[in-house]
TORKOL-4160 file (C-alpha; in steps of 0.2 Angstrom, whole numbers, padded with zeros to 4 digits, m for minus):
249
<pt num="1" X="1448" Y="0379" Z="0672"/>
<pt num="2" X="1456" Y="0364" Z="0678"/>
<pt num="3" X="1458" Y="0347" Z="0668"/>
<pt num="4" X="1460" Y="0333" Z="0682"/>
<pt num="5" X="1465" Y="0315" Z="0677"/>
<pt num="6" X="1467" Y="0299" Z="0689"/>
<pt num="7" X="1485" Y="0293" Z="0684"/>
<pt num="8" X="1499" Y="0282" Z="0694"/>
<pt num="9" X="1487" Y="0267" Z="0694"/>
<pt num="10" X="1502" Y="0254" Z="0686"/>
<pt num="11" X="1508" Y="0242" Z="0697"/>
<pt num="12" X="1523" Y="0230" Z="0696"/>
<pt num="13" X="1521" Y="0223" Z="0677"/>
<pt num="14" X="1503" Y="0227" Z="0674"/>
<pt num="15" X="1500" Y="0244" Z="0666"/>
<pt num="16" X="1486" Y="0255" Z="0668"/>
<pt num="17" X="1484" Y="0269" Z="0657"/>
<pt num="18" X="1496" Y="0282" Z="0647"/>
<pt num="19" X="1500" Y="0292" Z="0660"/>
<pt num="20" X="1517" Y="0300" Z="0650"/>
<pt num="21" X="1504" Y="0306" Z="0637"/>
<pt num="22" X="1489" Y="0310" Z="0647"/>
<pt num="23" X="1501" Y="0323" Z="0661"/>
<pt num="24" X="1504" Y="0336" Z="0645"/>
<pt num="25" X="1486" Y="0340" Z="0642"/>
<pt num="26" X="1481" Y="0340" Z="0661"/>
<pt num="27" X="1483" Y="0354" Z="0677"/>
<pt num="28" X="1481" Y="0340" Z="0690"/>
<pt num="29" X="1488" Y="0322" Z="0691"/>
<pt num="30" X="1476" Y="0310" Z="0705"/>
<pt num="31" X="1491" Y="0300" Z="0710"/>
<pt num="32" X="1486" Y="0283" Z="0715"/>
<pt num="33" X="1494" Y="0279" Z="0733"/>
<pt num="34" X="1498" Y="0263" Z="0734"/>
<pt num="35" X="1480" Y="0254" Z="0741"/>
<pt num="36" X="1470" Y="0252" Z="0727"/>
<pt num="37" X="1485" Y="0255" Z="0714"/>
<pt num="38" X="1500" Y="0261" Z="0711"/>
<pt num="39" X="1519" Y="0256" Z="0719"/>
<pt num="40" X="1534" Y="0266" Z="0727"/>
<pt num="41" X="1541" Y="0267" Z="0709"/>
<pt num="42" X="1525" Y="0272" Z="0700"/>
<pt num="43" X="1521" Y="0284" Z="0712"/>
<pt num="44" X="1537" Y="0291" Z="0712"/>
<pt num="45" X="1540" Y="0293" Z="0692"/>
<pt num="46" X="1521" Y="0301" Z="0692"/>
<pt num="47" X="1527" Y="0315" Z="0704"/>
<pt num="48" X="1543" Y="0318" Z="0697"/>
<pt num="49" X="1534" Y="0320" Z="0678"/>
<pt num="50" X="1520" Y="0330" Z="0685"/>
<pt num="51" X="1533" Y="0343" Z="0694"/>
<pt num="52" X="1542" Y="0344" Z="0678"/>
<pt num="53" X="1526" Y="0349" Z="0669"/>
<pt num="54" X="1520" Y="0360" Z="0681"/>
<pt num="55" X="1505" Y="0348" Z="0685"/>
<pt num="56" X="1498" Y="0348" Z="0702"/>
<pt num="57" X="1498" Y="0332" Z="0712"/>
<pt num="58" X="1484" Y="0328" Z="0723"/>
<pt num="59" X="1482" Y="0311" Z="0732"/>
<pt num="60" X="1471" Y="0298" Z="0725"/>
<pt num="61" X="1465" Y="0289" Z="0737"/>
<pt num="62" X="1455" Y="0272" Z="0740"/>
<pt num="63" X="1450" Y="0257" Z="0749"/>
<pt num="64" X="1462" Y="0243" Z="0754"/>
<pt num="65" X="1459" Y="0235" Z="0738"/>
<pt num="66" X="1473" Y="0232" Z="0727"/>
<pt num="67" X="1466" Y="0215" Z="0718"/>
<pt num="68" X="1447" Y="0224" Z="0716"/>
<pt num="69" X="1456" Y="0239" Z="0709"/>
<pt num="70" X="1446" Y="0251" Z="0724"/>
<pt num="71" X="1431" Y="0248" Z="0714"/>
<pt num="72" X="1421" Y="0236" Z="0728"/>
<pt num="73" X="1412" Y="0245" Z="0742"/>
<pt num="74" X="1418" Y="0238" Z="0758"/>
<pt num="75" X="1409" Y="0241" Z="0775"/>
<pt num="76" X="1426" Y="0247" Z="0786"/>
<pt num="77" X="1426" Y="0254" Z="0804"/>
<pt num="78" X="1430" Y="0273" Z="0805"/>
<pt num="79" X="1448" Y="0269" Z="0812"/>
<pt num="80" X="1452" Y="0258" Z="0798"/>
<pt num="81" X="1448" Y="0271" Z="0787"/>
<pt num="82" X="1455" Y="0282" Z="0796"/>
<pt num="83" X="1474" Y="0274" Z="0797"/>
<pt num="84" X="1472" Y="0269" Z="0779"/>
<pt num="85" X="1469" Y="0289" Z="0772"/>
<pt num="86" X="1483" Y="0295" Z="0785"/>
<pt num="87" X="1494" Y="0280" Z="0776"/>
<pt num="88" X="1491" Y="0284" Z="0757"/>
<pt num="89" X="1493" Y="0303" Z="0763"/>
<pt num="90" X="1512" Y="0298" Z="0769"/>
<pt num="91" X="1515" Y="0289" Z="0757"/>
<pt num="92" X="1511" Y="0298" Z="0741"/>
<pt num="93" X="1517" Y="0315" Z="0753"/>
<pt num="94" X="1535" Y="0306" Z="0755"/>
<pt num="95" X="1536" Y="0302" Z="0738"/>
<pt num="96" X="1531" Y="0319" Z="0730"/>
<pt num="97" X="1545" Y="0329" Z="0743"/>
<pt num="98" X="1558" Y="0319" Z="0737"/>
<pt num="99" X="1556" Y="0326" Z="0719"/>
<pt num="100" X="1553" Y="0343" Z="0724"/>
<pt num="101" X="1535" Y="0342" Z="0722"/>
<pt num="102" X="1521" Y="0342" Z="0736"/>
<pt num="103" X="1503" Y="0333" Z="0739"/>
<pt num="104" X="1491" Y="0349" Z="0734"/>
<pt num="105" X="1474" Y="0341" Z="0737"/>
<pt num="106" X="1463" Y="0326" Z="0740"/>
<pt num="107" X="1452" Y="0317" Z="0728"/>
<pt num="108" X="1444" Y="0299" Z="0733"/>
<pt num="109" X="1443" Y="0283" Z="0719"/>
<pt num="110" X="1431" Y="0272" Z="0717"/>
<pt num="111" X="1420" Y="0264" Z="0728"/>
<pt num="112" X="1426" Y="0278" Z="0741"/>
<pt num="113" X="1419" Y="0292" Z="0732"/>
<pt num="114" X="1405" Y="0283" Z="0729"/>
<pt num="115" X="1401" Y="0279" Z="0747"/>
<pt num="116" X="1405" Y="0297" Z="0753"/>
<pt num="117" X="1393" Y="0306" Z="0741"/>
<pt num="118" X="1380" Y="0301" Z="0753"/>
<pt num="119" X="1389" Y="0289" Z="0769"/>
<pt num="120" X="1392" Y="0304" Z="0781"/>
<pt num="121" X="1403" Y="0291" Z="0793"/>
<pt num="122" X="1414" Y="0287" Z="0780"/>
<pt num="123" X="1414" Y="0305" Z="0775"/>
<pt num="124" X="1418" Y="0310" Z="0792"/>
<pt num="125" X="1434" Y="0294" Z="0793"/>
<pt num="126" X="1441" Y="0301" Z="0777"/>
<pt num="127" X="1440" Y="0322" Z="0783"/>
<pt num="128" X="1446" Y="0318" Z="0801"/>
<pt num="129" X="1462" Y="0309" Z="0796"/>
<pt num="130" X="1465" Y="0323" Z="0781"/>
<pt num="131" X="1462" Y="0334" Z="0794"/>
<pt num="132" X="1474" Y="0328" Z="0806"/>
<pt num="133" X="1487" Y="0326" Z="0792"/>
<pt num="134" X="1486" Y="0343" Z="0784"/>
<pt num="135" X="1470" Y="0356" Z="0792"/>
<pt num="136" X="1473" Y="0367" Z="0775"/>
<pt num="137" X="1472" Y="0351" Z="0761"/>
<pt num="138" X="1459" Y="0357" Z="0747"/>
<pt num="139" X="1448" Y="0343" Z="0744"/>
<pt num="140" X="1441" Y="0341" Z="0727"/>
<pt num="141" X="1425" Y="0329" Z="0726"/>
<pt num="142" X="1406" Y="0327" Z="0719"/>
<pt num="143" X="1396" Y="0344" Z="0721"/>
<pt num="144" X="1386" Y="0341" Z="0734"/>
<pt num="145" X="1392" Y="0326" Z="0742"/>
<pt num="146" X="1392" Y="0321" Z="0760"/>
<pt num="147" X="1411" Y="0323" Z="0759"/>
<pt num="148" X="1411" Y="0340" Z="0753"/>
<pt num="149" X="1400" Y="0346" Z="0767"/>
<pt num="150" X="1409" Y="0341" Z="0780"/>
<pt num="151" X="1426" Y="0344" Z="0774"/>
<pt num="152" X="1418" Y="0361" Z="0771"/>
<pt num="153" X="1414" Y="0363" Z="0788"/>
<pt num="154" X="1430" Y="0358" Z="0793"/>
<pt num="155" X="1439" Y="0371" Z="0786"/>
<pt num="156" X="1447" Y="0364" Z="0773"/>
<pt num="157" X="1444" Y="0373" Z="0754"/>
<pt num="158" X="1432" Y="0364" Z="0745"/>
<pt num="159" X="1432" Y="0360" Z="0726"/>
<pt num="160" X="1419" Y="0350" Z="0713"/>
<pt num="161" X="1420" Y="0343" Z="0698"/>
<pt num="162" X="1411" Y="0335" Z="0683"/>
<pt num="163" X="1412" Y="0324" Z="0672"/>
<pt num="164" X="1411" Y="0327" Z="0652"/>
<pt num="165" X="1412" Y="0307" Z="0649"/>
<pt num="166" X="1399" Y="0301" Z="0660"/>
<pt num="167" X="1379" Y="0301" Z="0659"/>
<pt num="168" X="1370" Y="0310" Z="0673"/>
<pt num="169" X="1351" Y="0306" Z="0680"/>
<pt num="170" X="1339" Y="0320" Z="0680"/>
<pt num="171" X="1345" Y="0322" Z="0700"/>
<pt num="172" X="1362" Y="0327" Z="0696"/>
<pt num="173" X="1371" Y="0310" Z="0700"/>
<pt num="174" X="1380" Y="0299" Z="0688"/>
<pt num="175" X="1372" Y="0283" Z="0678"/>
<pt num="176" X="1378" Y="0269" Z="0687"/>
<pt num="177" X="1395" Y="0262" Z="0676"/>
<pt num="178" X="1383" Y="0245" Z="0677"/>
<pt num="179" X="1371" Y="0252" Z="0666"/>
<pt num="180" X="1372" Y="0253" Z="0649"/>
<pt num="181" X="1374" Y="0273" Z="0641"/>
<pt num="182" X="1385" Y="0278" Z="0658"/>
<pt num="183" X="1402" Y="0279" Z="0650"/>
<pt num="184" X="1402" Y="0291" Z="0633"/>
<pt num="185" X="1412" Y="0286" Z="0620"/>
<pt num="186" X="1408" Y="0301" Z="0606"/>
<pt num="187" X="1424" Y="0312" Z="0608"/>
<pt num="188" X="1416" Y="0325" Z="0598"/>
<pt num="189" X="1401" Y="0325" Z="0610"/>
<pt num="190" X="1411" Y="0324" Z="0624"/>
<pt num="191" X="1423" Y="0340" Z="0620"/>
<pt num="192" X="1404" Y="0348" Z="0617"/>
<pt num="193" X="1399" Y="0344" Z="0634"/>
<pt num="194" X="1415" Y="0348" Z="0643"/>
<pt num="195" X="1415" Y="0366" Z="0634"/>
<pt num="196" X="1400" Y="0368" Z="0641"/>
<pt num="197" X="1402" Y="0364" Z="0658"/>
<pt num="198" X="1418" Y="0375" Z="0658"/>
<pt num="199" X="1408" Y="0392" Z="0651"/>
<pt num="200" X="1391" Y="0389" Z="0654"/>
<pt num="201" X="1391" Y="0378" Z="0670"/>
<pt num="202" X="1378" Y="0365" Z="0666"/>
<pt num="203" X="1377" Y="0346" Z="0658"/>
<pt num="204" X="1362" Y="0337" Z="0650"/>
<pt num="205" X="1356" Y="0323" Z="0658"/>
<pt num="206" X="1347" Y="0306" Z="0650"/>
<pt num="207" X="1330" Y="0314" Z="0649"/>
<pt num="208" X="1338" Y="0330" Z="0642"/>
<pt num="209" X="1333" Y="0340" Z="0660"/>
<pt num="210" X="1347" Y="0353" Z="0662"/>
<pt num="211" X="1358" Y="0354" Z="0675"/>
<pt num="212" X="1368" Y="0366" Z="0683"/>
<pt num="213" X="1385" Y="0360" Z="0691"/>
<pt num="214" X="1398" Y="0374" Z="0689"/>
<pt num="215" X="1413" Y="0364" Z="0691"/>
<pt num="216" X="1430" Y="0368" Z="0696"/>
<pt num="217" X="1439" Y="0355" Z="0688"/>
<pt num="218" X="1433" Y="0342" Z="0674"/>
<pt num="219" X="1438" Y="0325" Z="0678"/>
<pt num="220" X="1446" Y="0315" Z="0663"/>
<pt num="221" X="1446" Y="0296" Z="0666"/>
<pt num="222" X="1465" Y="0291" Z="0661"/>
<pt num="223" X="1460" Y="0273" Z="0661"/>
<pt num="224" X="1445" Y="0274" Z="0647"/>
<pt num="225" X="1447" Y="0268" Z="0630"/>
<pt num="226" X="1454" Y="0282" Z="0618"/>
<pt num="227" X="1457" Y="0294" Z="0635"/>
<pt num="228" X="1472" Y="0302" Z="0627"/>
<pt num="229" X="1461" Y="0308" Z="0610"/>
<pt num="230" X="1447" Y="0314" Z="0623"/>
<pt num="231" X="1457" Y="0324" Z="0632"/>
<pt num="232" X="1467" Y="0330" Z="0619"/>
<pt num="233" X="1450" Y="0336" Z="0610"/>
<pt num="234" X="1445" Y="0342" Z="0629"/>
<pt num="235" X="1460" Y="0353" Z="0629"/>
<pt num="236" X="1458" Y="0358" Z="0611"/>
<pt num="237" X="1441" Y="0363" Z="0614"/>
<pt num="238" X="1442" Y="0372" Z="0630"/>
<pt num="239" X="1459" Y="0382" Z="0624"/>
<pt num="240" X="1450" Y="0387" Z="0606"/>
<pt num="241" X="1438" Y="0394" Z="0617"/>
<pt num="242" X="1448" Y="0406" Z="0626"/>
<pt num="243" X="1447" Y="0395" Z="0642"/>
<pt num="244" X="1461" Y="0398" Z="0653"/>
<pt num="245" X="1468" Y="0381" Z="0658"/>
<pt num="246" X="1473" Y="0383" Z="0675"/>
<pt num="247" X="1474" Y="0371" Z="0692"/>
<pt num="248" X="1461" Y="0374" Z="0706"/>
<pt num="249" X="1474" Y="0371" Z="0717"/>
């Protein structure tokens, strides 16, 4: 099972998360590429540390929305989104190669992640840009999303992720963050959900419905309060149960 976390989101003197503590706990690092978060030095440092720890580097792509941390929905044209994705891929790929690493997969961030679950036009713009940059680049995303479907049709390896610390609705989607209970905080419960996802491929929705997911990766939110404690508990639970931790990429 792969453990991925969104990292490299600090910008200038503003710090987001504890990347140094999180990197040894995960197998894949989705690194912000400078448009929704991150800056050149942060990208460089994160890629270098990931490479030294044998953690796979992914391009964490978002809307060009640094002020809003990529969490604001944007009505953006196909061409503008195509260009933004290419820009981010090129930036992170250049930085990664400078320290001996490489960009091994793509994952979307925030509002763009949510939008491309159902918006085929924006998903198509993202996939077209990835295809233009690297036709074989793997894509990590939400199971059943428009993004993964279009990426698969275009010939990209696709992988799905699940969230042990997020509440699910009976239809398999996540409870919106704007609603109470969307994010779980009980570390023990989160670790139990992670183990169930990794070993049984299932998770319980808010109404008790058991959902089949069978993820390739479990996402750990690096910017959540107590994220290091949570990641440590998840890793310990998986290793203790004999689950081999290895990046899908």
